[in-house]
C-alpha positions in Angstrom: -3.8 -20.3 2.9 -1.4 -22.4 0.9 2.3 -21.6 1.5 4.0 -21.0 -1.8 7.5 -20.1 -0.5 10.1 -22.7 -1.1 13.3 -23.3 0.7 16.4 -22.1 -1.1 18.7 -25.1 -1.7 21.9 -23.1 -1.1 21.4 -21.5 2.3 18.0 -22.7 3.6 16.5 -19.2 3.5 12.8 -19.1 2.5 12.5 -18.0 -1.1 9.9 -15.3 -1.8 7.0 -16.5 -4.0 6.5 -15.1 -7.5 3.5 -12.8 -8.0 2.3 -14.9 -10.9 2.2 -18.0 -8.7 0.3 -16.2 -5.9 -2.2 -14.9 -8.5 -2.7 -18.4 -9.8 -3.2 -19.7 -6.3 -5.7 -17.0 -5.5 -7.7 -17.8 -8.6 -7.8 -21.5 -7.7 -8.7 -20.7 -4.0 -10.6 -17.4 -3.9 -11.9 -18.2 -0.4 -8.6 -16.8 0.8 -10.1 -13.3 0.3 -12.9 -14.2 2.8 -10.6 -15.9 5.3 -8.2 -13.0 5.3 -10.8 -10.2 5.0 -8.9 -7.4 6.8 -11.0 -5.7 9.4 -8.1 -3.6 10.5 -7.7 -2.1 7.0 -11.5 -1.6 6.8 -11.7 0.3 10.1 -8.7 2.6 9.3 -10.1 3.2 5.8 -13.5 4.3 7.2 -11.7 6.7 9.6 -9.5 8.2 6.9 -11.9 8.4 3.9 -15.3 8.8 5.5 -14.8 12.4 6.5 -13.7 13.3 2.9 -17.1 12.6 1.5 -18.9 13.9 4.6 -17.2 17.2 4.3 -17.8 17.4 0.5 -21.5 16.8 0.9 -22.0 19.0 4.0 -22.8 22.1 1.9 -26.0 20.3 0.9 -27.0 19.8 4.5 -26.6 17.3 7.3 -28.8 14.7 5.6 -26.7 14.6 2.4 -23.5 14.6 4.5 -24.7 11.6 6.6 -25.8 9.7 3.5 -22.4 10.3 1.9 -20.7 9.1 5.1 -22.9 6.0 5.2 -22.3 5.2 1.6 -18.5 5.6 1.9 -18.4 3.6 5.2 -20.2 0.6 3.5 -17.9 0.8 0.6 -14.8 1.0 2.8 -15.9 -2.0 4.9 -16.2 -4.1 1.8 -13.4 -2.8 -0.5 -10.7 -2.0 2.1 -11.3 -5.3 3.9 -10.7 -7.3 0.7 -8.0 -5.0 -0.5 -6.2 -5.6 2.8 -6.5 -9.3 2.2 -4.9 -8.9 -1.3 -2.0 -6.9 0.2 -1.4 -9.6 2.9 -1.5 -12.4 0.3 0.9 -10.6 -2.1 3.1 -8.6 0.4 6.2 -10.7 -0.1 5.8 -11.5 -3.8 8.6 -11.0 -6.3 9.4 -9.0 -8.3 8.7 -6.1 -6.0 8.4 -3.5 -8.7 5.6 -5.5 -10.3 3.9 -6.3 -7.0 4.1 -2.6 -6.0 2.6 -1.5 -9.3 -0.3 -4.0 -8.9 -1.0 -3.1 -5.2 -0.5 0.6 -5.3 -1.7 1.6 -8.9 -3.9 -1.1 -10.5 -5.9 -2.1 -7.5 -6.5 1.5 -6.1 -7.7 2.7 -9.5 -10.0 -0.2 -9.8 -11.5 0.4 -6.4 -11.7 4.2 -7.1 -13.8 3.5 -10.2 -16.2 1.4 -8.1 -16.3 4.0 -5.4 -17.2 6.8 -7.9 -20.0 4.7 -9.5 -21.4 3.9 -6.1 -21.5 7.5 -5.0 -22.8 8.7 -8.4 -25.6 6.2 -8.1 -26.4 7.3 -4.6 -26.4 11.0 -5.6 -23.5 12.2 -3.5 -23.0 16.0 -4.2 -19.7 17.6 -5.1 -18.4 14.1 -6.0 -15.5 15.0 -8.4 -13.5 16.8 -5.7 -14.1 14.2 -3.1 -13.0 11.4 -5.4 -9.8 13.2 -6.3 -8.9 13.6 -2.7 -9.9 10.0 -2.0 -7.7 8.8 -4.8 -4.7 10.6 -3.3 -5.4 9.2 0.1 -5.9 5.7 -1.4 -2.6 5.8 -3.2 -0.7 6.8 -0.1 -2.5 4.4 2.1 -1.9 1.6 -0.4 1.8 2.2 -0.2 1.7 2.4 3.5 -0.3 -0.8 3.9 2.2 -2.7 1.8 5.1 -1.2 3.8 3.4 -2.0 7.2 2.3 -5.5 6.3 5.8 -6.4 5.1 6.9 -5.5 8.6 4.3 -7.7 10.3 1.7 -5.0 11.1 -2.0 -4.7 10.3 -2.2 -8.4 9.5 -5.0 -10.8 10.2 -5.3 -14.6 10.5 -2.4 -16.7 11.6 0.1 -14.0 11.1 -1.8 -11.4 13.1 -0.8 -9.5 16.1 -3.0 -7.6 18.5 -4.7 -4.5 17.1 -3.4 -2.5 20.1 0.1 -3.5 19.4 -0.4 -2.6 15.8 -1.6 0.9 16.8 1.4 1.4 19.0 3.7 0.6 16.1 2.0 2.9 13.7 3.8 6.2 14.6 7.2 4.6 14.1 6.1 3.0 10.9 4.7 6.3 9.6 8.1 7.9 10.3 10.0 5.1 8.6 7.5 5.1 5.6 7.9 8.9 5.0 11.7 8.7 5.5 12.1 6.0 2.8 12.3 8.4 -0.2 14.7 10.9 1.5 16.9 8.0 2.7 17.0 6.5 -0.9 17.9 9.9 -2.3 20.6 10.4 0.3 22.1 6.9 -0.4 22.1 7.6 -4.2 23.8 10.9 -3.7 26.4 9.4 -1.3 27.1 6.6 -3.8 27.4 9.1 -6.7 29.7 11.3 -4.6 31.9 8.4 -3.7 32.2 7.3 -7.3 33.2 10.8 -8.3 35.8 11.1 -5.5 37.3 7.7 -6.6 37.5 8.8 -10.2 39.3 12.1 -9.5 42.8 10.7 -8.7 42.8 8.7 -11.9 41.8 11.7 -13.9 44.6 13.8 -12.3 47.2 11.1 -13.1 46.1 11.1 -16.7 46.5 14.8 -16.9 50.1 14.8 -15.5 52.7 15.3 -18.2 55.3 12.5 -18.7 58.6 13.3 -17.1 
């Protein structure tokens, strides 16, 4: 894969590539998606989402449940593998807000539409509820994949580590991932409290009468 990060002239720190440049590079070299097809993401996606459709179809019998599981497994192998490749390609792109929106909103919605059409065509029963649950799982897993890959986990290709080492890191990454929002809220609250404390003496001085 072509390296698009440049060296910052001031301090020699690698500069994060822009999302637009990475998208352009991907359009020029789409084979990156095949070279970085992420079997780790595909495997985890089958484990997480396969049971959703299996359970939803189980009321129609074992045959329907197994057909739904097979359909979802095939879809996950293809879609999650390529989605993992996209996350790995764009994981360090700037600006982060735009990259995050693309990876955790645009792409999951696109794949969910394809997933719905595939299951609808194959006749999976109780499809609406399963798709809703699958969308929630996809949105959370998309955020987590981005979070984990930015920290060197669940990668393939030249950046990859062993799958066993990735699995051992997952519990700590899960904890850090779900602690991000409470930590951000605590930091904002602490910053706001500090600013209020710093403003109080000045307010008190203004209220003191002139002697």
